[in-house]
C-alpha positions as CSV (number, residue, x, y, z in Angstrom):
1,R,-71.5,3.3,-58.8
2,H,-73.6,1.5,-56.3
3,V,-72.4,1.3,-52.7
4,N,-72.5,-2.5,-52.8
5,Q,-70.1,-2.6,-55.7
6,Q,-67.9,0.1,-54.1
7,I,-67.6,-2.0,-50.9
8,C,-66.8,-5.2,-52.9
9,Q,-64.1,-3.4,-54.9
10,A,-62.6,-1.8,-51.7
11,A,-62.4,-5.2,-49.9
12,K,-60.7,-6.7,-52.9
13,K,-58.2,-3.8,-53.2
14,A,-57.6,-4.0,-49.4
15,S,-56.8,-7.8,-49.8
16,L,-54.2,-6.9,-52.4
17,G,-52.7,-4.1,-50.3
18,L,-53.9,-1.5,-52.7
19,L,-56.3,0.3,-50.4
20,E,-55.2,2.6,-47.6
21,K,-58.6,4.2,-46.7
22,F,-62.1,4.0,-48.1
23,E,-64.6,6.8,-47.5
24,L,-68.3,6.1,-46.7
25,G,-71.3,8.0,-45.4
26,D,-73.9,6.7,-42.9
27,I,-73.4,2.9,-42.6
28,S,-76.5,2.5,-40.4
29,V,-78.7,3.0,-43.5
30,Q,-80.9,-0.1,-44.0
31,K,-80.7,-1.7,-47.5
32,E,-82.2,-4.8,-49.1
33,F,-79.7,-7.2,-50.5
34,C,-81.6,-9.3,-53.1
35,Y,-80.6,-12.1,-55.5
36,A,-80.8,-10.6,-58.9
37,A,-82.5,-13.6,-60.5
38,D,-85.4,-13.3,-58.1
39,I,-85.9,-9.7,-59.0
40,V,-85.8,-10.5,-62.7
41,R,-88.4,-13.2,-62.1
42,G,-90.6,-10.7,-60.4
43,I,-90.3,-8.2,-63.1
44,W,-91.0,-10.9,-65.7
45,E,-94.2,-11.7,-63.8
46,F,-95.3,-8.1,-63.9
47,V,-94.6,-7.6,-67.6
48,N,-96.4,-10.8,-68.5
49,N,-99.5,-10.2,-66.3
50,D,-102.8,-9.3,-67.9
51,S,-103.9,-7.1,-65.0
52,F,-102.3,-3.9,-63.9
53,Y,-101.5,-3.0,-60.3
54,E,-98.8,-1.3,-58.3
55,A,-96.3,-3.4,-56.4
56,T,-92.8,-3.4,-55.1
57,I,-90.2,-6.1,-55.7
58,G,-87.8,-6.8,-52.9
59,S,-86.8,-9.3,-50.2
60,G,-88.6,-7.6,-47.4
61,E,-85.5,-7.9,-45.2
62,A,-83.3,-4.9,-44.7
63,Y,-79.7,-4.9,-43.3
64,P,-77.4,-2.0,-42.4
65,I,-74.6,-1.3,-44.8
66,S,-72.2,-2.3,-41.9
67,Y,-73.5,-5.9,-42.4
68,W,-72.3,-5.8,-46.1
69,L,-68.9,-4.4,-44.9
70,D,-68.7,-7.3,-42.4
71,L,-69.4,-9.8,-45.2
72,C,-67.1,-8.4,-47.9
73,F,-64.1,-7.5,-45.8
74,G,-64.6,-10.6,-43.7
75,F,-64.2,-12.7,-46.8
76,Y,-60.6,-11.6,-46.9
77,N,-60.2,-11.7,-43.1
78,I,-59.8,-7.9,-42.9
79,D,-61.3,-5.6,-40.3
80,W,-63.1,-3.0,-42.3
81,R,-62.9,-0.6,-39.3
82,D,-59.2,-0.2,-40.2
83,K,-59.9,0.8,-43.7
84,V,-63.2,2.9,-43.7
85,V,-63.4,6.6,-42.8
86,F,-66.6,8.5,-42.5
């Protein structure tokens, strides 16, 4: 499973009192968090284009995984530092 989904599920479990600890690796890794519909729109444009070229689809903005932890656990007013082990 993708780390974004793992973090979301861990935050939800923590809010329900079902999570004691959650193990993660390096949270300083930079990731792009994109809106799926925008990515699909970009893919659709590539597929329906008459010319061929190489490109990358993304937001162009990267954030550390710790930012996602802040957002997900913050939604439930939980300090992720109390739940995450490395």
